[in-house]
ZAGUTI-87594 format. One line per field, with one value per residue: residue number from 0; residue in one letter; y, x negated, z of N, C-alpha, C, CB in turn. Coordinates in nm, 3 decimals. Last residue first. Glycine has a CB too. Layout:
BEGIN
figu	(NUM	...)
dovex	(a	...)
n_yy	(Y	...)
n_xx	(X	...)
n_zz	(Z	...)
ca_yy	(Y	...)
ca_xx	(X	...)
ca_zz	(Z	...)
c_yy	(Y	...)
c_xx	(X	...)
c_zz	(Z	...)
cb_yy	(Y	...)
cb_xx	(X	...)
cb_zz	(Z	...)
This chain:
BEGIN
figu	(81	80	79	78	77	76	75	74	73	72	71	70	69	68	67	66	65	64	63	62	61	60	59	58	57	56	55	54	53	52	51	50	49	48	47	46	45	44	43	42	41	40	39	38	37	36	35	34	33	32	31	30	29	28	27	26	25	24	23	22	21	20	19	18	17	16	15	14	13	12	11	10	9	8	7	6	5	4	3	2	1	0)
dovex	(x	x	x	x	x	x	x	x	x	x	x	x	x	x	x	x	x	x	x	x	x	x	x	x	x	x	x	x	x	x	x	x	x	x	x	x	x	x	x	x	x	x	x	x	x	x	x	x	x	x	x	x	x	x	x	x	x	x	x	x	x	x	x	x	x	x	x	x	x	x	x	x	x	x	x	x	x	x	x	x	x	x)
n_yy	(1.762	1.648	1.354	1.248	1.233	1.008	0.813	0.827	0.757	0.493	0.371	0.403	0.253	-0.006	-0.055	-0.318	-0.557	-0.639	-0.760	-0.531	-0.396	-0.571	-0.549	-0.276	-0.256	-0.428	-0.284	-0.054	-0.142	0.008	0.022	-0.043	0.064	0.134	-0.059	-0.180	-0.300	-0.495	-0.651	-0.740	-0.899	-1.089	-1.215	-1.197	-1.207	-1.276	-1.176	-1.374	-1.422	-1.168	-1.152	-1.360	-1.254	-1.025	-1.057	-0.851	-0.680	-0.459	-0.279	-0.372	-0.292	-0.015	0.044	-0.048	0.121	0.370	0.338	0.296	0.539	0.707	0.610	0.645	0.924	1.023	0.929	1.067	1.331	1.340	1.302	1.535	1.800	1.978)
n_xx	(0.256	0.017	0.015	0.108	0.380	0.420	0.327	0.517	0.744	0.677	0.676	0.944	1.072	1.006	0.917	0.698	0.564	0.421	0.610	0.757	0.565	0.532	0.786	0.795	0.591	0.692	0.917	0.800	0.461	0.136	-0.151	-0.503	-0.720	-0.735	-0.802	-0.562	-0.507	-0.708	-0.618	-0.377	-0.481	-0.608	-0.395	-0.070	0.222	0.387	0.345	0.207	-0.010	-0.135	-0.202	-0.392	-0.585	-0.672	-0.578	-0.441	-0.395	-0.247	-0.446	-0.511	-0.278	-0.284	-0.523	-0.454	-0.238	-0.369	-0.546	-0.360	-0.226	-0.439	-0.498	-0.250	-0.214	-0.434	-0.374	-0.131	-0.222	-0.387	-0.199	-0.031	-0.158	0.018)
n_zz	(-0.398	-0.191	0.014	0.246	0.258	0.100	0.276	0.477	0.325	0.250	0.502	0.567	0.373	0.445	0.783	0.901	0.917	0.704	0.547	0.477	0.322	0.107	-0.006	-0.066	-0.257	-0.457	-0.537	-0.639	-0.728	-0.676	-0.878	-0.835	-0.714	-0.448	-0.271	-0.210	-0.458	-0.461	-0.246	-0.356	-0.563	-0.409	-0.282	-0.423	-0.213	-0.010	0.241	0.375	0.202	0.215	0.481	0.484	0.305	0.431	0.779	1.032	1.245	1.225	1.159	0.902	0.764	0.794	0.650	0.393	0.335	0.335	0.121	-0.089	-0.093	-0.167	-0.427	-0.556	-0.525	-0.669	-0.927	-0.973	-0.957	-1.179	-1.381	-1.344	-1.134	-0.894)
ca_yy	(1.753	1.766	1.424	1.248	1.334	1.139	0.837	0.853	0.889	0.596	0.376	0.460	0.398	0.050	-0.029	-0.177	-0.519	-0.559	-0.843	-0.637	-0.335	-0.546	-0.681	-0.330	-0.175	-0.459	-0.420	-0.045	-0.114	-0.084	0.096	-0.079	0.018	0.232	0.017	-0.111	-0.193	-0.389	-0.588	-0.654	-0.785	-1.005	-1.134	-1.247	-1.142	-1.346	-1.090	-1.316	-1.529	-1.223	-1.057	-1.370	-1.382	-1.015	-1.066	-0.945	-0.787	-0.583	-0.261	-0.390	-0.434	-0.092	0.082	-0.103	-0.023	0.343	0.366	0.195	0.417	0.724	0.615	0.513	0.829	1.054	0.887	0.920	1.282	1.362	1.202	1.400	1.736	1.879)
ca_xx	(0.298	0.097	-0.018	-0.036	0.315	0.464	0.257	0.376	0.736	0.694	0.553	0.840	1.093	0.953	1.022	0.736	0.655	0.349	0.502	0.819	0.619	0.420	0.736	0.888	0.585	0.567	0.932	0.882	0.601	0.244	-0.041	-0.370	-0.737	-0.681	-0.913	-0.635	-0.422	-0.709	-0.750	-0.374	-0.395	-0.689	-0.486	-0.207	0.137	0.406	0.417	0.326	0.087	-0.089	-0.104	-0.270	-0.522	-0.607	-0.675	-0.422	-0.493	-0.173	-0.374	-0.607	-0.319	-0.174	-0.508	-0.570	-0.220	-0.261	-0.598	-0.460	-0.153	-0.377	-0.601	-0.313	-0.118	-0.420	-0.497	-0.138	-0.124	-0.446	-0.305	0.021	-0.141	-0.087)
ca_zz	(-0.539	-0.220	-0.111	0.225	0.339	0.050	0.150	0.508	0.389	0.147	0.423	0.653	0.375	0.321	0.684	0.881	1.024	0.802	0.600	0.557	0.443	0.198	0.035	0.033	-0.135	-0.388	-0.486	-0.518	-0.762	-0.644	-0.817	-0.885	-0.852	-0.542	-0.329	-0.104	-0.407	-0.563	-0.242	-0.237	-0.595	-0.499	-0.202	-0.434	-0.314	-0.136	0.146	0.437	0.230	0.088	0.429	0.566	0.280	0.300	0.669	0.922	1.260	1.250	1.285	1.011	0.768	0.851	0.790	0.463	0.339	0.429	0.254	-0.054	-0.062	-0.036	-0.323	-0.551	-0.469	-0.526	-0.859	-0.978	-0.861	-1.047	-1.363	-1.336	-1.264	-0.916)
c_yy	(1.888	1.766	1.548	1.320	1.347	1.252	0.974	0.885	0.925	0.736	0.484	0.474	0.468	0.201	0.031	-0.170	-0.374	-0.516	-0.771	-0.724	-0.442	-0.488	-0.664	-0.469	-0.236	-0.384	-0.460	-0.183	-0.098	-0.042	0.001	0.008	-0.023	0.193	0.115	-0.024	-0.111	-0.272	-0.472	-0.581	-0.687	-0.881	-1.047	-1.155	-1.201	-1.286	-1.160	-1.236	-1.471	-1.332	-1.108	-1.273	-1.396	-1.141	-1.044	-0.941	-0.893	-0.702	-0.386	-0.375	-0.461	-0.240	-0.002	-0.078	-0.089	0.193	0.334	0.214	0.308	0.601	0.619	0.507	0.690	0.955	0.909	0.867	1.130	1.311	1.218	1.296	1.590	1.810)
c_xx	(0.300	0.128	0.070	-0.080	0.166	0.395	0.293	0.298	0.591	0.686	0.563	0.709	0.988	0.962	0.955	0.855	0.697	0.437	0.423	0.712	0.679	0.470	0.621	0.847	0.674	0.557	0.809	0.900	0.676	0.378	0.075	-0.267	-0.605	-0.695	-0.867	-0.748	-0.497	-0.619	-0.757	-0.508	-0.391	-0.611	-0.578	-0.302	-0.003	0.324	0.449	0.410	0.218	0.015	-0.049	-0.162	-0.390	-0.528	-0.599	-0.538	-0.482	-0.267	-0.296	-0.539	-0.414	-0.210	-0.399	-0.558	-0.332	-0.240	-0.495	-0.515	-0.250	-0.294	-0.537	-0.416	-0.180	-0.324	-0.488	-0.259	-0.125	-0.351	-0.372	-0.088	-0.104	-0.058)
c_zz	(-0.606	-0.368	-0.125	0.099	0.315	0.127	0.093	0.382	0.422	0.206	0.315	0.577	0.462	0.320	0.560	0.786	1.019	0.919	0.709	0.622	0.534	0.330	0.134	0.080	-0.027	-0.256	-0.406	-0.455	-0.630	-0.703	-0.794	-0.814	-0.916	-0.688	-0.437	-0.157	-0.303	-0.524	-0.341	-0.223	-0.477	-0.539	-0.288	-0.357	-0.310	-0.250	0.014	0.339	0.284	0.109	0.296	0.517	0.357	0.270	0.539	0.824	1.152	1.267	1.324	1.147	0.884	0.864	0.858	0.614	0.419	0.446	0.361	0.085	-0.018	0.003	-0.185	-0.439	-0.455	-0.459	-0.708	-0.903	-0.856	-0.938	-1.226	-1.309	-1.245	-1.049)
cb_yy	(1.690	1.898	1.331	1.108	1.306	1.152	0.728	0.732	0.891	0.577	0.238	0.374	0.432	-0.007	0.069	-0.095	-0.547	-0.437	-0.885	-0.724	-0.230	-0.450	-0.763	-0.335	-0.029	-0.426	-0.519	0.017	-0.230	-0.098	0.217	-0.232	-0.099	0.362	-0.078	-0.211	-0.250	-0.445	-0.693	-0.737	-0.833	-1.084	-1.224	-1.257	-0.990	-1.345	-0.966	-1.227	-1.630	-1.279	-0.917	-1.341	-1.496	-0.989	-1.204	-0.915	-0.850	-0.609	-0.141	-0.289	-0.474	-0.076	0.232	-0.042	-0.080	0.410	0.512	0.198	0.370	0.848	0.738	0.480	0.821	1.198	0.963	0.871	1.333	1.513	1.214	1.365	1.748	1.775)
cb_xx	(0.436	0.024	-0.001	-0.086	0.338	0.618	0.291	0.314	0.821	0.828	0.525	0.820	1.233	1.026	1.133	0.618	0.593	0.290	0.408	0.912	0.725	0.319	0.689	1.029	0.627	0.447	0.955	1.019	0.664	0.256	0.002	-0.339	-0.832	-0.747	-1.015	-0.690	-0.291	-0.664	-0.862	-0.344	-0.251	-0.732	-0.569	-0.249	0.131	0.551	0.336	0.286	0.028	-0.207	-0.166	-0.303	-0.617	-0.711	-0.750	-0.292	-0.478	-0.076	-0.280	-0.721	-0.386	-0.048	-0.475	-0.701	-0.214	-0.132	-0.641	-0.573	-0.070	-0.288	-0.692	-0.379	0.008	-0.370	-0.617	-0.142	0.017	-0.476	-0.410	0.094	-0.270	-0.096)
cb_zz	(-0.550	-0.178	-0.234	0.221	0.481	0.061	0.048	0.580	0.518	0.076	0.358	0.779	0.426	0.201	0.742	0.825	1.156	0.734	0.487	0.468	0.407	0.133	-0.088	-0.025	-0.163	-0.477	-0.602	-0.550	-0.852	-0.496	-0.905	-0.862	-0.855	-0.521	-0.387	-0.007	-0.347	-0.699	-0.273	-0.109	-0.631	-0.623	-0.113	-0.582	-0.290	-0.173	0.117	0.554	0.331	0.011	0.412	0.714	0.317	0.189	0.669	0.849	1.395	1.135	1.275	0.998	0.635	0.767	0.802	0.409	0.197	0.383	0.264	-0.154	-0.184	-0.036	-0.343	-0.686	-0.557	-0.507	-0.915	-1.124	-0.897	-1.026	-1.474	-1.463	-1.349	-0.798)
């Protein structure tokens, strides 16, 4: 998969996963933002594939969602073919 296509696929798939996990926890963007220390607009942009998270961001979101960062990374890795 070409680098730009992989980047787009990762951003899209991470956003979908984040959205799904947030809804399963019954969290609004605002509540997830407070729990993770991230701006809710930034989280919205992540969910819509407009931004890409750093590892620090992934682990902050994972903690706020009651997940391990490694679990989220494994799910994301399984969602794209490199």
